[in-house]
C-alpha positions as CSV (number, residue, x, y, z in Angstrom):
1,M,127.1,131.9,107.3
2,S,124.2,130.7,109.5
3,D,124.6,130.9,113.2
4,R,122.1,128.1,113.8
5,L,123.3,125.0,115.5
6,A,122.8,121.7,113.7
7,V,119.9,119.6,114.8
8,R,121.5,116.3,115.6
9,K,119.0,113.5,115.0
10,T,118.6,110.3,116.9
11,F,116.2,108.1,115.0
12,K,113.8,105.8,116.8
13,L,112.4,102.4,116.1
14,Y,109.0,102.0,114.3
15,L,106.8,99.6,116.4
16,G,103.1,99.3,116.3
17,G,102.7,102.6,114.4
18,A,104.7,104.6,117.0
19,F,108.3,105.7,117.2
20,P,109.7,104.5,120.6
21,R,113.3,104.6,121.7
22,S,115.0,101.3,122.2
23,E,114.1,99.7,125.5
24,S,117.8,99.3,126.2
25,G,118.6,102.9,125.6
26,R,121.3,102.0,123.2
27,T,122.1,104.0,120.1
28,Y,124.8,103.9,117.4
29,A,126.3,106.4,115.0
30,V,125.3,106.2,111.3
31,T,127.9,107.5,108.9
32,D,127.9,108.1,105.2
33,A,130.0,106.1,102.7
34,R,133.0,108.3,103.5
35,G,132.7,108.0,107.2
36,A,131.1,111.4,108.0
37,F,128.5,111.4,110.8
38,L,124.9,111.5,109.6
39,A,122.7,110.7,112.6
40,N,122.3,108.4,115.6
41,A,119.9,105.4,115.3
42,A,118.4,103.2,118.0
43,W,120.0,99.8,118.6
44,A,117.1,97.4,119.0
45,S,117.1,94.9,121.9
46,R,115.6,91.5,122.5
47,K,112.6,93.2,124.2
48,D,112.1,95.5,121.2
49,A,112.1,92.4,119.0
50,R,109.5,90.8,121.2
51,D,107.4,94.0,121.2
52,A,107.6,94.1,117.4
53,V,106.3,90.5,117.1
54,V,103.4,91.3,119.5
55,A,102.5,94.4,117.4
56,A,102.7,92.4,114.1
57,R,100.5,89.6,115.5
58,G,98.0,92.1,116.8
59,A,97.7,93.7,113.3
60,F,97.5,90.5,111.4
61,A,93.8,89.8,111.6
62,K,92.8,93.2,110.3
63,W,95.4,93.3,107.5
64,S,94.8,89.8,106.3
65,G,91.1,90.2,106.7
66,A,90.9,93.3,104.5
67,T,89.9,92.7,100.9
68,A,92.8,92.2,98.5
69,Y,91.6,95.3,96.5
70,N,91.7,97.4,99.7
71,R,95.2,96.2,100.5
72,G,96.3,97.2,97.1
73,Q,94.8,100.7,97.6
74,V,96.6,101.1,100.9
75,L,100.0,100.0,99.4
76,Y,99.5,102.3,96.5
77,R,99.0,105.2,98.9
78,V,102.4,104.3,100.4
79,A,104.0,104.8,97.0
80,E,102.3,108.1,96.7
81,V,103.8,109.3,99.9
82,M,107.2,107.9,99.0
83,E,107.1,109.9,95.8
84,G,106.5,113.0,97.9
85,R,109.6,112.2,99.9
86,H,111.6,111.5,96.8
87,A,114.3,114.1,97.4
88,Q,114.9,113.0,100.9
89,F,115.2,109.3,99.8
90,C,117.7,110.4,97.1
91,E,119.8,112.2,99.6
92,E,119.9,109.3,102.0
93,V,120.6,106.7,99.4
94,A,123.4,108.8,97.9
95,A,125.0,109.3,101.3
96,G,124.7,105.8,102.6
97,E,125.5,103.9,99.4
98,G,128.1,106.4,98.0
99,L,126.1,106.9,94.8
100,S,126.0,109.9,92.5
101,A,122.9,112.1,92.5
102,G,121.8,110.7,89.2
103,R,122.3,107.1,90.2
104,A,120.5,107.7,93.5
105,R,117.5,109.1,91.7
106,A,117.4,106.0,89.5
107,V,117.4,103.8,92.6
108,V,114.6,105.7,94.3
109,D,112.6,105.7,91.1
110,A,113.0,101.9,90.9
111,A,112.0,101.5,94.6
112,V,108.8,103.5,94.2
113,D,108.0,101.6,90.9
114,R,108.6,98.3,92.6
115,W,106.2,99.2,95.5
116,V,103.6,100.2,92.9
117,W,104.2,96.9,91.1
118,Y,103.6,94.8,94.2
119,A,100.5,96.9,95.1
120,G,99.0,95.9,91.8
121,W,99.4,92.2,92.6
122,T,97.3,92.0,95.7
123,D,94.0,91.3,94.0
124,K,95.5,89.1,91.3
125,L,97.3,86.5,93.4
126,A,94.1,84.4,93.9
127,S,93.5,84.2,90.2
128,V,97.1,83.3,89.3
129,L,97.9,81.0,92.3
130,G,94.4,79.7,93.0
131,S,92.5,77.0,91.2
132,A,89.2,75.2,90.7
133,N,90.1,71.5,91.2
134,P,88.6,68.5,89.4
135,V,86.7,66.4,92.0
136,A,85.4,62.8,91.6
137,G,82.0,63.5,93.1
138,P,79.2,66.1,93.5
139,F,81.5,68.7,95.0
140,F,83.3,71.9,94.1
141,G,87.0,72.0,95.1
142,F,88.7,75.4,95.3
143,S,92.3,76.2,96.3
144,T,93.2,79.7,97.3
145,P,96.4,81.4,98.6
146,E,96.3,82.5,102.2
147,P,98.9,84.6,104.1
148,T,101.3,82.7,106.4
149,G,101.2,85.2,109.3
150,V,104.0,87.2,110.9
151,V,107.1,87.3,108.8
152,A,110.5,88.3,110.1
153,V,112.6,89.9,107.4
154,L,116.3,90.5,107.6
155,A,116.7,93.2,105.0
156,P,119.6,93.5,102.6
157,Q,122.6,95.1,104.1
158,R,123.9,96.9,101.0
159,S,120.8,98.0,99.1
160,S,119.2,100.2,101.7
161,L,116.0,101.2,99.8
162,L,115.4,99.2,96.6
163,G,116.5,96.0,98.3
164,L,114.4,96.8,101.4
165,V,111.3,97.5,99.3
166,S,111.9,94.3,97.3
167,V,111.8,92.1,100.4
168,L,109.1,94.0,102.4
169,A,106.4,94.8,99.7
170,P,105.8,91.2,98.7
171,V,105.3,90.1,102.3
172,L,102.6,92.8,102.7
173,A,101.0,92.2,99.3
174,G,100.1,88.7,100.3
175,G,98.4,89.8,103.5
176,N,101.2,89.1,106.0
177,T,102.6,91.4,108.7
178,A,106.3,92.1,109.0
179,V,109.1,92.6,111.5
180,V,112.0,94.0,109.6
181,V,115.6,94.3,110.7
182,T,117.1,97.1,108.6
183,S,120.6,97.5,107.1
184,R,122.9,98.2,110.0
185,E,125.2,100.7,108.3
186,R,122.6,102.2,106.0
187,P,119.4,102.5,108.0
188,L,118.2,106.0,107.1
189,P,116.1,105.1,104.1
190,A,114.3,102.5,106.2
191,V,113.7,105.1,108.9
192,T,112.2,107.4,106.4
193,L,110.1,104.6,105.0
194,G,108.8,104.1,108.6
195,E,107.8,107.8,108.6
196,V,106.0,107.2,105.2
197,L,104.1,104.2,106.6
198,A,103.1,106.2,109.7
199,T,101.6,108.9,107.5
200,S,99.9,106.6,105.0
201,D,96.9,104.3,105.5
202,V,98.9,101.2,106.7
203,P,97.5,100.2,110.1
204,G,99.9,100.3,113.0
205,G,101.7,97.0,113.6
206,V,101.5,95.8,110.0
207,V,105.2,96.9,109.5
208,N,107.7,97.1,112.4
209,L,111.2,98.4,111.7
210,L,114.2,97.5,114.0
211,T,117.5,99.3,113.5
212,G,120.6,97.5,114.8
213,D,122.6,94.4,114.1
214,A,120.9,91.5,112.1
215,G,123.5,89.2,113.6
216,E,122.2,90.0,117.1
217,I,118.5,90.4,116.4
218,G,118.1,87.6,113.9
219,P,118.4,84.7,116.3
220,W,115.8,86.2,118.6
221,L,113.3,86.4,115.8
222,A,114.2,83.0,114.3
223,E,113.5,81.2,117.5
224,H,110.4,83.2,118.5
225,D,107.4,80.9,118.6
226,D,105.0,83.5,117.3
227,V,106.9,84.2,114.1
228,D,105.6,82.1,111.2
229,A,108.3,82.7,108.6
230,V,111.7,84.1,108.2
231,D,113.4,85.8,105.2
232,L,117.1,85.5,105.7
233,T,118.2,87.7,102.8
234,G,120.3,90.1,105.0
235,A,121.6,87.5,107.4
236,P,125.3,87.3,108.0
237,P,126.5,84.4,105.8
238,A,128.2,82.6,108.6
239,Q,125.0,82.6,110.7
240,A,122.5,81.6,108.1
241,M,122.6,77.8,108.8
242,E,122.2,78.5,112.6
243,L,119.2,80.7,111.9
244,E,117.6,77.9,109.9
245,R,118.1,75.5,112.7
246,L,116.5,77.9,115.2
247,A,113.6,78.5,112.8
248,A,113.0,74.7,112.6
249,G,112.2,74.6,116.3
250,S,108.8,76.0,115.6
251,I,108.5,74.8,112.0
252,K,108.8,78.2,110.4
253,R,108.9,78.8,106.7
254,V,112.4,79.9,105.7
255,L,113.5,81.8,102.7
256,R,117.2,81.2,102.4
257,P,119.7,84.0,101.7
258,P,121.0,84.3,98.1
259,A,124.5,83.0,97.3
260,E,125.5,86.5,96.2
261,E,124.0,90.0,96.2
262,P,121.0,89.9,93.9
263,D,120.4,92.4,91.1
264,W,117.5,94.2,92.8
265,S,116.6,96.0,89.6
266,A,115.7,92.8,87.9
267,D,112.1,91.6,87.5
268,P,111.3,89.7,90.7
269,G,108.4,87.7,89.4
270,L,106.4,86.0,92.1
271,S,109.4,84.4,93.8
272,R,109.2,86.6,96.9
273,M,105.5,86.4,97.4
274,T,104.9,82.6,97.1
275,P,107.2,81.6,100.0
276,F,104.9,83.4,102.4
277,L,101.6,82.2,101.0
278,E,99.9,78.9,102.0
279,T,97.2,77.1,100.0
280,K,93.8,76.5,101.5
281,T,91.5,74.0,99.7
282,V,87.8,74.1,100.3
283,W,85.2,71.4,99.3
284,H,81.6,72.4,98.9
285,P,78.7,70.3,97.7
286,K,77.0,71.2,94.4
287,G,73.5,72.4,94.5
288,V,70.7,70.4,92.8
């Protein structure tokens, strides 16, 4: 028997590439699927949400301005670091979601593979979604996809890693920056993902992770004038319509929550990238 005392953990937020405590000082206990204590997590406040949006806006120009190929390389590096933390992810997914060790390994494998899949799309979106348009005149007309901007993501509440990756990676692949509200009861895989992002090549502020209650934080993000789009996947069902109404105040793009929990292992196609891309059309005169 070891005489060492257990090192009780209080996990922080991930904002602007750093790990601050919540401005409010609030925390809450995170338990496993059987109710046993795992750790404490910060409970994000309205000020934390505002700080996350400021960080995301500040990082947008650099991230969206990088070449698509470079963004793909950076995102692939995240998958490499995730693979190195595979055992930790498995432990956290198994504890939080009540899965067997084998099933947890399959979920983590799928999450890493999903991240790699989206990393591969960064430099292909323009070819698939862009076009050279027929023009009645001596001009070229080109349409290309452009990132929307800062996207607030309410992550799935039940699928703590695969679901999280499935909503976050497509936002980043298109060149957007993200403010993510994690699963309230199962935040540990998201916290570990924040540590992965901090030790990879993703610039600070591109991803900001808020632990706490989506029902409390969601309205603050939906009505924030500097948020350009909202993914309501993890929103409380009774609150989704109100969040849409708040988002309409500043004409945000809104991805509505699914009617039922999706099968996160299914092929996602482009359905989670296109809602956060806009089309820019440029006309240019033809040379002689």
